[in-house]
C-alpha positions as CSV (number, residue, x, y, z in Angstrom):
1,M,86.9,83.5,32.6
2,I,89.7,83.5,29.7
3,I,93.0,85.2,30.0
4,V,95.5,84.6,27.3
5,C,98.9,84.7,28.1
6,Q,101.4,87.5,26.8
7,K,104.7,84.7,26.7
8,C,102.7,81.6,24.8
9,S,99.5,82.9,24.0
10,S,98.0,79.8,25.8
11,R,94.4,80.7,26.7
12,L,93.8,80.1,30.6
13,Q,90.3,79.4,32.4
14,V,90.3,81.5,35.8
15,D,87.7,81.2,38.2
16,D,85.3,84.2,38.0
17,T,85.4,84.5,41.7
18,K,88.7,86.0,41.5
19,A,87.6,88.6,39.2
20,T,86.3,90.7,41.5
21,G,87.6,94.2,40.0
22,R,90.9,93.3,41.8
23,P,94.6,93.0,40.3
24,F,96.2,89.1,40.9
25,T,98.3,86.6,38.8
26,I,98.4,83.7,37.7
27,N,100.7,80.9,36.8
28,C,100.6,79.5,32.8
29,P,100.6,75.7,33.5
30,K,102.0,75.8,29.7
31,C,105.3,77.8,30.3
32,N,104.9,78.4,33.9
33,T,105.1,82.2,33.4
34,T,103.6,84.7,36.0
35,V,100.5,86.6,34.1
36,D,99.6,89.7,36.0
37,C,95.4,89.8,35.3
38,R,94.7,93.9,35.5
39,T,91.7,95.5,34.1
40,S,94.0,97.4,32.2
41,T,96.8,94.1,30.9
42,P,97.2,93.6,27.6
43,A,96.2,89.3,28.6
44,V,92.9,91.2,29.7
45,E,92.7,93.3,27.0
46,Q,93.0,90.2,24.8
47,S,90.7,88.0,26.6
48,A,87.1,87.0,26.1
49,L,85.7,89.6,28.3
50,T,86.5,92.4,26.5
51,V,85.8,91.5,23.1
52,G,82.1,93.0,22.9
53,E,79.5,92.6,20.9
54,S,80.5,88.6,19.8
55,P,78.3,85.9,19.2
56,A,79.3,84.8,22.9
57,T,78.4,87.5,24.6
58,K,75.9,89.2,22.5
59,S,71.9,88.6,23.0
60,P,70.5,87.2,19.7
61,R,66.6,87.5,21.3
62,F,66.2,90.0,17.8
63,E,68.5,88.4,15.6
64,Q,68.0,85.5,13.3
65,P,70.6,82.6,14.1
66,T,73.0,82.1,10.8
67,P,74.5,78.6,11.8
68,A,77.0,77.0,9.8
69,P,75.8,75.6,6.3
70,L,76.0,72.4,5.5
71,F,78.7,71.0,3.0
72,E,77.4,69.0,0.2
73,L,79.6,66.9,-2.0
74,N,77.7,67.6,-4.9
75,E,79.2,70.0,-7.7
76,N,76.4,71.1,-9.7
77,G,73.6,71.9,-7.1
78,P,72.2,71.3,-3.2
79,A,70.5,68.1,-4.4
80,G,72.8,65.9,-2.8
81,P,75.8,64.0,-4.3
82,A,75.8,63.3,-7.7
83,G,72.9,64.6,-8.2
84,E,71.1,62.2,-6.0
85,S,67.5,63.8,-5.3
86,A,66.7,63.9,-2.2
87,T,63.7,61.1,-2.2
88,E,66.5,58.8,-3.3
89,K,69.0,59.8,-0.3
90,L,65.6,59.5,1.8
91,V,65.4,56.0,0.6
92,E,68.7,55.1,1.1
93,V,69.0,56.6,4.7
94,L,65.3,54.2,5.6
95,S,67.2,51.5,3.9
96,N,70.4,51.4,6.0
97,L,68.4,51.7,8.7
98,L,66.2,48.8,8.1
99,S,69.0,46.8,7.7
100,Q,71.3,47.4,10.7
101,P,70.7,44.2,13.7
102,Q,68.5,45.1,16.4
103,A,69.6,45.7,19.7
104,S,67.6,45.4,23.0
105,G,67.9,46.9,26.8
106,R,70.2,49.6,27.7
107,H,72.7,48.3,25.6
108,A,70.7,49.1,22.2
109,R,72.6,52.2,21.2
110,A,76.1,51.0,22.1
111,T,77.4,51.0,18.7
112,R,77.1,53.9,16.0
113,P,75.0,53.4,13.4
114,S,76.3,53.5,10.0
115,W,73.7,55.6,8.7
116,D,74.2,58.1,11.3
117,L,76.9,60.5,10.0
118,R,78.9,61.8,13.1
119,K,78.0,66.0,12.7
120,T,81.7,67.8,12.4
121,L,81.9,71.7,12.4
122,V,85.2,73.3,10.2
123,C,86.1,76.2,11.4
124,L,89.6,76.6,9.4
125,L,91.4,79.4,7.2
126,E,90.0,79.8,4.3
127,E,92.8,78.1,2.5
128,N,92.3,74.8,3.9
129,R,88.4,75.0,4.8
130,E,87.1,73.6,1.5
131,S,89.5,71.0,0.9
132,V,89.2,69.5,4.8
133,A,85.8,69.8,4.6
134,R,85.5,67.8,1.2
135,S,88.0,64.5,2.4
136,L,86.1,64.4,5.7
137,A,82.8,64.5,3.7
138,E,83.8,62.1,1.6
139,D,84.6,59.9,4.5
140,G,81.6,59.7,6.2
141,Y,81.2,62.6,7.9
142,Q,78.1,65.4,8.2
143,V,80.4,68.4,7.7
144,F,79.1,72.1,8.7
145,L,81.4,74.6,7.2
146,A,81.7,78.4,9.4
147,Q,82.8,80.9,7.5
148,D,83.3,83.3,10.6
149,T,82.2,82.9,14.2
150,R,78.5,83.7,14.0
151,H,78.6,80.6,11.3
152,A,80.0,78.7,13.9
153,I,79.1,80.0,17.3
154,D,74.9,79.8,16.2
155,R,75.7,76.1,14.5
156,M,76.9,75.1,17.7
157,R,73.9,75.9,19.7
158,E,71.7,74.5,17.3
159,N,72.8,70.7,16.4
160,E,74.5,68.5,18.6
161,L,78.0,68.4,17.1
162,Q,80.1,65.2,17.6
163,V,83.5,66.7,15.8
164,V,84.5,70.4,15.9
165,I,87.6,71.2,14.0
166,L,89.2,74.3,14.4
167,D,92.4,76.3,14.1
168,P,93.9,78.7,16.6
169,R,93.5,81.5,14.1
170,F,89.7,81.2,12.3
171,D,88.2,84.5,12.6
172,S,91.4,85.8,14.3
173,A,89.5,89.7,13.5
174,E,87.1,88.3,15.8
175,Q,88.9,86.0,18.4
176,G,87.2,83.5,16.7
177,A,88.6,80.7,18.4
178,V,88.4,81.9,21.7
179,F,85.2,82.1,21.4
180,I,84.3,78.8,19.8
181,T,87.2,77.3,23.1
182,R,84.4,79.0,25.1
183,E,81.3,77.2,24.1
184,V,83.2,74.0,24.8
185,N,84.7,74.6,28.2
186,I,80.6,76.2,29.5
187,L,79.1,72.4,28.5
188,R,78.5,70.5,31.4
189,P,80.7,67.5,31.4
190,A,78.1,64.8,30.5
191,Q,77.9,67.3,27.3
192,R,81.8,67.9,27.0
193,R,82.5,64.1,26.9
194,R,80.3,63.9,23.8
195,L,82.1,66.5,21.9
196,F,85.7,65.6,19.9
197,L,87.5,68.9,19.4
198,V,90.5,68.9,16.9
199,L,92.9,71.5,17.0
200,L,94.5,72.5,13.4
201,S,97.6,74.4,14.4
202,P,101.0,75.1,12.7
203,S,103.0,74.8,15.4
204,L,101.8,71.7,17.5
205,R,103.0,68.6,17.0
206,T,100.4,65.8,15.8
207,M,99.2,63.5,18.4
208,D,100.5,65.6,21.3
209,G,98.4,64.3,24.4
210,H,100.0,67.2,26.4
211,T,99.5,70.0,24.7
212,A,96.0,68.3,23.5
213,F,95.1,68.1,27.5
214,L,96.3,71.8,28.3
215,N,94.1,73.1,25.2
216,N,91.3,71.3,26.3
217,A,91.5,69.7,23.9
218,N,90.5,65.9,22.3
219,A,93.4,65.9,19.3
220,I,95.7,67.9,17.6
221,I,96.8,67.7,14.3
222,N,99.6,69.8,12.5
223,T,98.7,71.6,8.9
224,D,101.6,69.7,7.1
225,E,99.5,66.5,7.4
226,I,96.4,68.0,6.6
227,K,96.1,65.5,4.1
228,E,96.1,62.7,6.4
229,L,93.3,64.3,8.6
230,P,90.6,62.0,8.3
231,R,93.1,58.6,8.9
232,L,94.1,60.5,12.0
233,L,91.2,61.6,13.0
234,D,89.1,57.9,12.8
235,Q,92.2,56.7,14.8
236,R,91.9,59.2,16.8
237,L,87.9,58.5,17.8
238,R,88.6,54.8,18.0
239,A,90.8,55.2,20.8
240,Y,88.5,57.6,22.6
241,N,85.4,55.4,21.8
242,E,87.5,52.5,23.3
243,L,88.2,54.6,26.0
244,Y,84.7,54.7,27.0
245,K,83.0,51.8,25.7
246,E,81.8,50.1,29.5
247,F,81.1,53.4,30.0
248,N,79.0,54.5,27.0
249,H,77.3,50.5,27.4
250,V,76.6,51.6,31.0
251,L,75.0,54.4,30.0
252,G,73.4,53.1,26.5
253,E,75.4,55.8,24.4
254,T,76.3,55.4,20.9
255,A,80.0,56.0,20.5
256,L,80.7,59.1,19.1
């Protein structure tokens, strides 16, 4: 269950066993405000439980998924960067694969191969969406560009993503950030460890680790530093991979 603090707008994850229909209170860990959780309070009315027809709650059995499309750098068509043909792209990928040094044993996948681009979902306001997608694609990321909440949720469920970049104001009419965060929060620990969540915020400080922890994110980047996003993201991913280096070696996992 997700409750929104009326004072600081933090989204709080609450154990569903507490939501028995009776009133209860919780303390917001960010501003220490007591949030009164009743059926009719604004905190519950703004929560993900009452939004209704949402990609995160609606059954998709009779609907065709519409995942966020792949962003292409090519200006002239969908063939690929600079008019590159699909065959040429395939040859390049296979060539890079064959040129990688071969490893054996359970540490074989410990180093991420250069051809295995990080699958990145961009969920931002329209004003920043394409510029961020372009800068990441040029920096070697495979970028999926979400136009709305449905696109984002369907892509998250269809692909094993490595990075999600989320603006808390994304698709605010449908509470997009709430449902995308919810999709992240319901991941099993092993899956959550393989997903790097970045909040692109106009109000939070870049690389504020404490605030990132409170928001269940791996990093925060202020929108004033959006031009530095690829560099900052690479920096944080290197630190994250270093933190889990031995753990990934034991499991034979690649770095993110």
